[in-house]
C-alpha positions in Angstrom: 18.4 265.0 184.9 16.7 268.3 184.5 19.7 270.1 185.9 21.9 268.3 183.3 19.6 269.3 180.4 19.5 272.8 181.7 23.4 272.9 181.9 23.6 271.4 178.4 21.1 274.0 177.0 23.0 276.9 178.6 26.3 275.6 177.2 24.7 275.3 173.8 23.4 278.7 173.9 26.7 280.2 175.1 28.6 278.4 172.3 26.0 279.6 169.8 26.5 283.2 171.0 30.3 283.0 170.8 30.1 281.6 167.2 27.6 284.3 166.2 30.1 286.9 167.6 33.0 285.4 165.7 31.0 285.1 162.4 29.2 288.4 162.5 31.4 289.9 159.8 30.4 287.0 157.5 26.7 287.1 158.4 25.4 288.4 154.9 27.5 285.9 153.2 26.4 283.0 155.2 22.8 284.0 154.8 23.3 284.2 151.1 24.9 280.9 150.9 22.3 279.3 153.2 19.5 280.5 150.7 21.4 278.8 147.8 22.1 275.6 149.7 18.5 275.4 150.8 17.3 276.0 147.2 15.0 279.0 147.7 14.7 279.3 144.0 14.4 276.4 141.7 17.5 277.2 139.6 19.9 277.3 142.6 20.7 273.4 142.4 21.8 274.1 138.8 24.0 276.9 139.9 25.6 274.8 142.6 26.3 271.9 140.3 27.6 274.3 137.5 29.9 276.0 139.8 31.3 272.9 141.3 31.7 271.4 137.9 33.6 274.5 136.6 35.8 274.5 139.6 36.7 270.9 139.2 37.2 271.3 135.4 39.5 274.1 136.2 41.6 272.0 138.6 41.6 269.1 136.1 42.8 271.4 133.3 45.6 273.1 135.4 46.5 269.9 137.0 48.3 271.4 139.9 50.6 269.7 142.3 49.4 268.8 145.8 51.7 271.6 147.3 50.4 274.2 144.7 46.7 273.1 145.3 47.0 273.4 149.0 48.9 276.7 149.0 46.3 278.2 146.5 43.5 277.0 148.6 44.9 278.5 151.8 45.8 281.7 150.0 42.1 282.1 148.8 40.8 281.5 152.3 43.2 284.2 153.6 42.1 286.6 150.9 38.5 285.8 151.7 39.0 286.2 155.5 40.5 289.7 154.7 38.2 291.0 152.0 34.8 289.6 153.0 34.3 291.6 156.3 35.3 294.8 154.3 33.3 294.2 151.2 30.2 292.4 152.5 28.5 295.5 154.1 29.0 297.5 150.8 27.7 294.7 148.7 24.8 293.5 150.8 24.1 296.8 152.9 24.5 296.4 156.6 21.3 298.6 157.1 19.2 295.8 155.5 19.9 293.3 158.4 16.4 292.5 159.8 15.1 290.6 162.8 14.2 287.6 160.5 17.7 287.5 159.1 19.2 287.7 162.7 17.0 284.8 163.7 18.0 282.7 160.7 21.7 283.5 161.4 21.2 282.4 165.0 19.6 279.1 163.7 22.6 278.5 161.3 25.1 279.1 164.2 23.1 276.8 166.5 23.1 274.1 163.8 26.9 274.4 163.2 27.5 274.0 167.0 25.1 270.9 167.1 27.1 269.4 164.2 30.4 270.0 166.0 28.9 268.5 169.1 27.8 265.4 167.1 31.1 264.9 165.5 32.7 265.1 169.0 30.2 262.6 170.3 30.9 260.2 167.5 34.8 260.5 168.2 34.2 259.9 171.9 32.0 256.9 171.1 34.8 255.5 168.9 37.4 256.1 171.7 35.0 254.2 174.2 34.7 251.3 171.7 38.4 251.2 171.4 38.8 250.9 175.2 35.7 248.6 175.9 35.9 246.4 172.8 39.3 246.7 171.1 38.7 243.7 168.8 35.4 245.1 167.5 37.0 248.5 167.1 40.0 247.0 165.2 37.9 244.9 162.9 35.3 247.7 162.1 38.0 250.4 161.5 40.3 248.2 159.4 37.4 246.8 157.3 35.9 250.4 156.7 39.5 251.7 155.8 39.9 248.7 153.4 36.6 249.5 151.8 37.5 253.1 151.3 40.8 252.2 149.9 39.2 249.8 147.4 36.7 252.6 146.3 39.6 255.1 146.0 41.4 252.5 143.8 38.4 252.0 141.5 37.5 255.7 141.0 39.7 258.6 140.0 40.7 260.9 142.9 39.4 264.0 141.3 36.1 262.5 140.2 35.6 261.0 143.7 36.2 264.3 145.3 33.9 266.0 142.8 31.0 263.5 143.6 31.5 264.0 147.4 31.7 267.8 147.3 28.6 267.9 144.9 26.7 265.5 147.3 27.6 267.6 150.3 26.5 270.8 148.6 23.2 269.5 147.5 22.5 267.6 150.8 20.9 270.7 152.6 18.5 271.4 149.7 17.6 267.6 149.4 16.7 267.6 153.1 14.9 270.9 152.9 12.7 269.7 150.0 12.2 266.2 151.7 13.7 264.4 148.7 15.4 261.8 150.9 12.3 261.2 153.1 10.0 260.9 149.9 12.3 258.2 148.3 12.8 256.5 151.7 9.0 256.2 151.9 8.8 254.9 148.5 11.5 252.3 149.2 9.7 251.2 152.3 6.4 250.7 150.5 8.1 248.7 147.8 9.9 246.5 150.5 6.5 246.0 152.3 4.8 244.9 149.1 7.5 242.3 148.4 7.3 241.0 152.0 3.5 240.7 151.7 3.8 239.0 148.3 6.2 236.4 149.7 3.9 235.7 152.7 1.0 235.2 150.4 3.2 232.7 148.3 4.2 230.9 151.4 0.6 230.5 152.5 
């Protein structure tokens, strides 16, 4: 068991080191994005929502076709991939890279590798469910897809995408500031109160 844990930890460290090497040119940009996503300043959530809203309003106004939207998105990614490694050191200053920043960059890469592993784990569990319990797999997948199809039919595509993107961008900050845990604790307290009141009435 200990050997397996050590092997897993070594593989995690190796994958993290490889990812760090691949993303080194994007280091300053990733750290800047991380500060915004974790809401280091109180006005960062407003900036995130405003930027997302402006982008989706632009898409709504231009109303591009699917092919135009995809090609434009890929073109922007290619431009960023070419320009960011060249411009980032000039904008942020490569001589300002500190031990603390390197540590945070290492943590971000480690979290990205762990997320990738989680997604692969979920996929493997789904494949295992398909092999071991095909009826349950079929029922759960079909019902989930039907629910998603119904939601997609009720809500406009662009609005739904905007809500999903906004939530994903705000999620790290919400976790960092314990917003979810705070409201979950409040909900648990209210549920416990309701249960106690029902028990008293039954007595």
